[in-house]
N, C-alpha and C positions, 0 to 999 in steps of 0.2 A: 253155753258153748261147750262146756265139759260133757253134758249129756249128749249133745249132738256128736261130739267127737267119739264118745264111747259107742254110740249106735252106728256110726259110719266106719269105725275102725281106722280113722285118720287121727292124727294128733291135733290138739287144740291149736298149736302154732301153725300147722298146715292149713287148718280151716280159717284161721285169722288171715293168713296170707292170701288165700283164695277170695275171702270176702273183700279185702282191700283191692285185689286185682280186678274184681268184677264190679265193685261199687265206687272205687276211688276214695274210699274213706274207711276208717275203723268202725267196728260194730258200735262202740260207744258214741262216736260222732254221729253215726247214722241214727241211733236211737235219740240223741239230743235233737237232731234236725227234725225227726218225725214228731217229737213231742212239741217242739216250737211251732211246726206247721199246723198241728192239730189245735194248738192254743190260738193261733191266728184265726183259724176257722171259727172257733168258739167266740173269740173277741168280735169277729165280724157278724156272726149270725145269732148271737144271743145277748142277753143283758145280765149275764152272770157276773158276780164279783170276780176280780182278778185272783184273789186267793182261792176261790172255788175252781176257777179254770186251771190254776197251777196244780191244785190237788188232782183234778180230773186227768191231767196229762202226766202225773207221776211225781210231782215235786212235793215234798213234805214241808219245805221252808220257802216262804215267799222270796226271801233274799236270794236264795239259790236260783229260783225261777227268773227273777229280775236280772240277775247277773248273766245267766246263759242266754236269755232273750236278747239282751242288749248286745252281747258278743256276736250272736248269729244274725240278728236283724239290723244291727247298727243304730238302733233307736231304742229308747225306753218304751216300756209297755204303755205308759201314759201318753207319750208322743204318738205312738201308733194308733191308740184309741182316738186321739185328737184328729189325726189324719183321716181315719175312717169316718168320723163324724163330719169333718170338713168336706170330704169327698161326697158323702151322702147329701149334705146340704147343697153342695155345688151341683150335684146331679139333679136334685129336686128343683133347684133354682133354674137350671137349664130347661128342665121339663116344663116348668111354669112359664118361662119366657117363650118356649115353643108354643104352648097352649094359648098364651096371650096373642102371639102373632097369628095363629089360626083363627082366633075369635075376631081379631081386627079384620082379617081378610074376609071372613064370613059377613061381618057387619058392613063392610064396604061393598061387597058384591051385590 
């Protein structure tokens, strides 16, 4: 923020106020939200370990990552993984049930 302020000729405080006005949150909160959003994408689309995902999004300590994740998401990382797996299993089950119905209809026809 200091570098941006010096390049823009505005004060750091003025830039902070502008950021809050246009995003509704502080720069720190915005960065936290972006990190957690990126971690959710990685949890959903990869099989990386939680510690690896935490490091990928900028956390050096797993405890910090877990704390911020729970604060923002309202659930622990483990619960979110469980919900993702459950949702995937539920979707797969629905797909299989749909296929079974189609197969039965084809057999009856």
